[in-house]
N, C-alpha and C positions, 0 to 999 in steps of 0.2 A: 168024763175027764177027771183025773185025780187033781182036785183043786189045790191040795196041800203041796203036791210036787210042782204044780204050775207056779204057785206063788213063792216057792223056794228059790226059783230062778230069779236073781235080782233084776235082770233086764226085763223079764216078763212082768215082774211085780211093778217095777217103775213105769214101764210102758203101758201096762193096763190102766194105771192112773192117768197116763198121758192120753190114752185112747178115749177115756171118759171125758177128759178136758177137750179133746178134739171134737167129739160128738156134740158137746155142749156149745162149742164155738160155732159149729155148723148150724145148729138150731137158732142161735142168736143171729147169725149171718142171714139165714133165710127170713127170719122175722124182720130184720132191718131192711132187707131188699123188698120184701112184700110191702112194708110200710112206705118205702119210697115209691114203689110202683103204684100204690093206691092213690098217691098224690101226683101221678103223672110223671114221676122222675125216672121210671124205668120202662123199657119197651119189651123185655123178654122175661119169661119165668125163670127165677134163679135156680140153678142146679149146682151140684158139686162139680168142680172142675176136674177133680180126680176121683171119679166114682169108686166107692169101695175102699179107698185108702184109709179112711178114718177107722173103720172096724178092724182093719188088719195092721194098724200102725204098731201094735205091740210086737210084731215080727221083725221090725226094722233092725238091721244089723250093720249096715254100711251106708254112709252118706258120701257121695262123690261131688266135689265142688270144682267147677272149671270156669275160668274167666280169662281176660286178657293178661292178668298178672301171672297166674300160675294155675295148677290143678293139684288137688290133694284129696285124701280120704279121711273120714272120721269113722272109726270102726268100733264095734262092741266086742270086747274080749271077755269071756265069762269070768275069769279070775281077776280081772282088773277093772271092768266097766268100760266106758267109752274112752277111747284113746286116739291119739294122732300119730299114725305110723311114721309119717315124714319127720317126726321129732322123737324118734326112738320110743314110741308108744307112751309119750307123756300124757297124763290125764287130760281129756277134753272137758270143755265146759258143759256140764250136764244141762245147765240152764239154757244155753244156746241150742243144744241138741233138742231139748224139749220144745223150745219156742219155734224151731225150724219145722219139726215134724207136725206140731199142732198147727202151725201156720200153713203148711202144705195141705193138711186135711181140711182146713177151714176155708180154702179158696172157693169162692162162689162166682159163677159167671154173671156178668152184668150185660154184656152185649158182644157180639162178634165184631172183629175189626178186619183189617186187610188180610188177604191171602196171597198178595203179590210178593214174591221173594225180593224184588227190587225196591219195595217200600218198607221192608221190615226194619231197615236201619233207622227210619224216622221214629220208630218206637223203641229203639235200643234192643232189638231182638235178633240181631245177627248172631250166628253161632260163634261162640268163643273159639279161638282168640281173635276172630276177625273184627268184632265190635265190642261194645261195652256190656253186652248181656252177660248174665251169670247163669250157668247151667247147674242144675241140682238134680241128682239122680239118687234114688233110694232103692236098696235091695235088701233081701233077707239073708240069713246065714247059709242058705243053699245057693246064693247067687241069683235068685229070681228077682227080676226088676219089678219093683212095686210102683214106682213113679219116676218120670224123667221129664223135666220141663226146662225152659229157658225164660228167665225173667228180664224185663226191660225197664222202661221209664215208669214213673208214677204220675197219677193225675188225681186232683181233688174231685171226689164224687159227692161231697156234702153229706157224708155219713155222720150221724149224730153220735155214734159210739166211738168215733176216732179212727175207724178203719179207713184205708185209702184205696184208691183205684190203682191197679197194677197191670201193666201190659205183659201178657205171658203167651207162650205157645208150647205145645207139647213137642218134645224132641222128635225130629223126623217129619214134622208137619209144618206147612207154611201158614195154615190158618192161625191168625192171632186173635186174642181175646182181651177185653177189659174185664178184670175180675175185682171183686171186693176182697181186700187182703189185710191181714194183720201180720203177714210174713215180712221179716226184715232180712233179706238175703245178705249174707256176709261172705265176701270173696277173699278176705285176707286170712291166711292160715293162722296168724297169731291171735286173731279174734276168737278162734276156736279152742285156744289153750285155757285150761282152768287157772285163773289168776289168783285163786284163794290159796296162799301159802302160809301167811301168818298175819296176826292182827295184834299189835302191841300199841296201846295208846300212850301218848306222852305222859298222862297223869300217873301211869304206873312206873315210870322210869326213875330209878334211884341213882344209877351211875352208868357211865359209858367209858370204857377204857379203850384208848386209841393207840395202836402201834403202827404208825404210818410206814410206808415202804421206804427203807433207808433213811429214816428220820427219827428224832427222839420221841419217845412215848409220852403220853399225858393222859389225864383223867378229867372228866367233867362230872360233877356230882352235886347232890343236895341232901340235906339231912331228913327232911320230911316231905310228904307229897304236897303239903300246902306251901312249901317254899316256891316262890314264883320263878326264880332264876337258878341256873346251874353255876357252880363255881369251878373255875379252871385251876388245876394244879399239876405240876409245879409251875410257878411263874419265875423265870430266870431273873437274877438280880439285875436291877437297872432297867427292867422292862415292865410293861403293864398291858392289860387287855385292851385291844384297840376299840372294842365296842362291847359293853356288858351283855348285849343280846346275842352275840355270836356263839358263845358256848351252848346256848339253848338249841341252835340249829344242829350242831354236831351231836348233842345228846340224843336228839330225836331223829337221827338219820334212819333208824330202823322203822320208824312209824310210816304209815301209808305205803307199805311196801308193795310195789307193783313192778311188772317187768314187761319188756317189749319182745323178748324171745327167750328160748331155752335150748340148752344142748347138754349132752353128758359132761360131767365135770372132768372126766378123764381126758377130754380133748384139750384141756388147758392146764398150764403149769401154775399151781398155787403154792409150790414148795419153796420158791426163792424169796427170802425175806427182803431183798433189795428191790423187788418189784411187786410184792404182795403186801397190801395193808390188812391189818387185823383189827376188827372193831367188835368189842364184847359189851353187850348191853345187859344190865342187871336190873330187875324190877323189885319193888317193895314186897311183892307177893311171891318172891322166890324163883322166878324164871330167869334163866341166863341164855341169851342168844348170841352166837358168834358168827360174824360175817367175815369171810376172807374175800378180798377184792383185788382184781388185777385189771389192768388196762391193756387192751389189744387193739392197736390202731386207734380209732376214735371211740371204740366201744369199751364200756365198763362191764365186767362180769363178776358175779357174786355167788359164792356158795354159802349155805346156811346150816348150822347145827344148833341144837338146843339141849338143855338139861335143867333139872331142878337144882337150885343152889344148895339145898339141904335135904337130907332124907326125911321122910315123914311129912312131905307136902304133896298130898295126892293130887290136888288141882294143878300144881306146877308140873308134877311128873306126867300127868295126863296130857297137858298142853304141849310139853316138850316132845312126848311120844308122837303126838299128832303132827307137829311140825316136822320131825325127823322122817316120819313115814312118807311125807310128801316131798321134802326138800333134799334129803341126803342122796348124793349121787348125781345131782343136777347143778348146772351153773346157769344163772339167770342174767340176761342182759338188761341192765337197768337204765333208765333215762340218764342223760349226761349230768344233769344237775344233782341227781341222787348219787351217782358215782363220784362226783367231785366232793360231796359231803363226806362220803365214806373215806376218801383219801385226803382229808384235811390234815395239814401239818401244823405243828405247834407254832412255827414262825409266822404262819399266815394269820394267827389269832392275836399276835402281839405287836406292840409299837414301842420304839425306843423313847426314852425321856426326851423332852425338848432340849435342844442345844442351848447352853448358856448364852445370854446376849453378848455381843462383842464388847470388849472393854474400851472405854474412851481413852484417848491419848492426848498428851500435851504436844505442842510444837517441839519438834526434835525427836519425837518418838517416845518420850517419857510417859509412863502411865499417869492418868489423871488421879488426883488425890480423892 
């Protein structure tokens, strides 16, 4: 085999590492189960639940997930890596792909359980979508099925390494098993999306410019990174900031950026200034990130673009290029509290001065001296 060509394929290179991790997990699993059996905690010799899967795991190219919620695929595309086709090939979480494949490879039998079809629901092993079980099938790039199982409920097996007992059965078989497992089956499609888009700490933020939808623009800023609070400007005459801490939340809206779902940005209208908020965050180290935000129904959707504030800042230019490579062309559905921060208006940060006390009057309506 031409090893240079083999490792030039990013999937094979990454999954070769994954295969080594899987084999190590299996060895540790066997050792743990042998240790339990030696103390009378197990009644059968531990074996691989999916024989041969670990040594072939580097060939995995498709993971199919089915549950009572939905069904979807996670697929390896040579020029893109692992993607989620149901979200227009948005990048999948390689960490979850790795943990799932290693988890499948490391499944070790503890003991057989029921083979009665009418009892499988007690273990959560009814075939989706009839019950709560999660079906996981793995195939290679030729469509050859490498593994296909249904996972159900869990049980404490007293494993000292932190592994748990998991009820499983092979697809198409009624025989169920209790296995030692480090697998964490995920049935939600959004769990499989790569959530790493950007990472901007509050400590880096110098200024955030907010242009709310159909409302006056404003800025929150600070002079140095050591300044504890952000200053709001402009403050209209006769008004003041309702709470000195409020501008800080607006300034840091871009931090801890996470999302609940994603879709192509072309499917939403971000061009209307009366419905689109624009939030531009500038850092002391020269990065600028612009978020455009719209609300559709109860959902907030955000697009992101980045650039270096000045030429000649290679770190900022590199970070901006990384953000754009991931985010440009996509709209992210953010949690409601984050969407509300992005769409903060100036009026919501202000309070009017207190009304003057009523003037005392004399009998007959004359002002008191």
